[in-house]
C-alpha positions as CSV (number, residue, x, y, z in Angstrom):
1,M,9.5,-1.3,-47.8
2,T,9.8,-3.6,-50.8
3,D,12.1,-5.8,-51.6
4,E,13.7,-3.7,-53.9
5,A,13.4,-0.8,-52.0
6,V,15.6,-2.7,-49.0
7,V,17.9,-3.2,-51.6
8,A,19.0,0.0,-53.1
9,A,19.0,1.4,-50.3
10,A,21.4,-0.8,-48.8
11,L,23.5,-0.6,-52.0
12,S,23.2,3.6,-51.7
13,D,25.1,3.2,-48.4
14,P,28.6,3.7,-49.0
15,D,30.4,2.3,-46.2
16,A,27.2,-0.6,-46.4
17,Q,28.9,-2.3,-49.7
18,P,28.1,-5.9,-50.2
19,M,31.9,-8.1,-50.3
20,K,33.1,-9.3,-53.3
21,P,33.2,-12.5,-54.3
22,E,37.4,-12.8,-53.8
23,P,37.5,-10.8,-50.8
24,L,34.8,-13.2,-49.4
25,A,36.9,-16.5,-50.4
26,R,39.9,-15.1,-48.5
27,M,37.6,-14.8,-45.2
28,R,38.7,-17.5,-42.3
29,R,35.5,-19.4,-42.1
30,L,34.1,-19.8,-37.7
31,P,34.0,-22.8,-37.3
32,D,30.5,-24.7,-36.0
33,V,31.6,-26.1,-32.4
34,K,28.0,-27.0,-32.3
35,A,27.1,-29.6,-34.7
36,P,29.0,-32.1,-33.4
37,R,27.6,-31.4,-29.2
38,A,24.4,-31.0,-32.1
39,R,25.3,-34.1,-34.1
40,L,25.5,-36.5,-30.5
41,G,22.3,-35.8,-28.8
42,M,24.1,-34.2,-25.9
43,T,23.8,-31.4,-23.6
44,Q,27.1,-29.5,-22.9
45,E,27.6,-31.0,-19.5
46,Q,27.0,-33.5,-21.3
47,F,29.0,-33.1,-23.8
48,A,31.9,-31.0,-21.8
49,S,32.3,-34.1,-19.4
50,T,32.5,-37.1,-21.6
51,Y,35.6,-35.8,-23.9
52,C,37.3,-33.8,-21.1
53,L,36.6,-30.0,-21.5
54,P,35.9,-27.9,-19.4
55,L,31.9,-27.1,-19.3
56,G,32.7,-23.2,-19.2
57,T,35.7,-23.4,-23.1
58,V,32.4,-25.8,-25.2
59,R,29.9,-22.2,-23.7
60,D,32.7,-19.9,-24.7
61,W,32.4,-21.6,-27.6
62,E,29.1,-22.3,-28.9
63,Q,28.6,-18.7,-27.4
64,G,30.7,-17.3,-29.9
65,R,33.1,-15.8,-26.6
66,T,35.6,-17.8,-27.7
67,R,37.4,-19.7,-30.2
68,P,38.7,-23.4,-31.0
69,D,42.2,-23.0,-30.6
70,A,43.9,-25.3,-33.2
71,P,45.1,-28.6,-31.2
72,A,41.1,-27.9,-30.1
73,L,39.4,-28.1,-33.5
74,A,41.5,-31.1,-34.3
75,L,39.6,-32.6,-31.1
76,L,36.3,-31.7,-32.5
77,A,37.3,-32.8,-36.0
78,V,38.5,-36.5,-34.2
79,I,35.2,-35.8,-31.8
80,D,32.7,-35.3,-35.7
81,R,34.1,-38.8,-36.9
82,E,34.7,-41.3,-34.4
83,P,32.9,-39.8,-31.0
84,E,32.8,-43.8,-29.6
85,I,36.4,-43.6,-29.9
86,V,37.5,-40.7,-28.6
87,R,35.2,-41.1,-25.5
88,L,37.0,-45.2,-24.6
89,A,40.1,-43.4,-25.5
90,L,40.1,-40.7,-23.1
91,H,38.1,-42.9,-20.5
């Protein structure tokens, strides 16, 4: 199929219409919980150990099985900005 044919086929399906910009803007974005760990160059095990997080929790977050709650999101944001300070504070 050509790209045009794919787009035409998709648009002809009434159950799979593209979202309009307004509802799309209101949707919640999933946090990128892997980004801070990746920027630090750590494995999941290293990240969990360094920041006193259960390894299974880190895995569940990164694999999308669960979402971090508000306090965990705040911790991840602080780790992302000041990883060494958080590490020192926890150990």
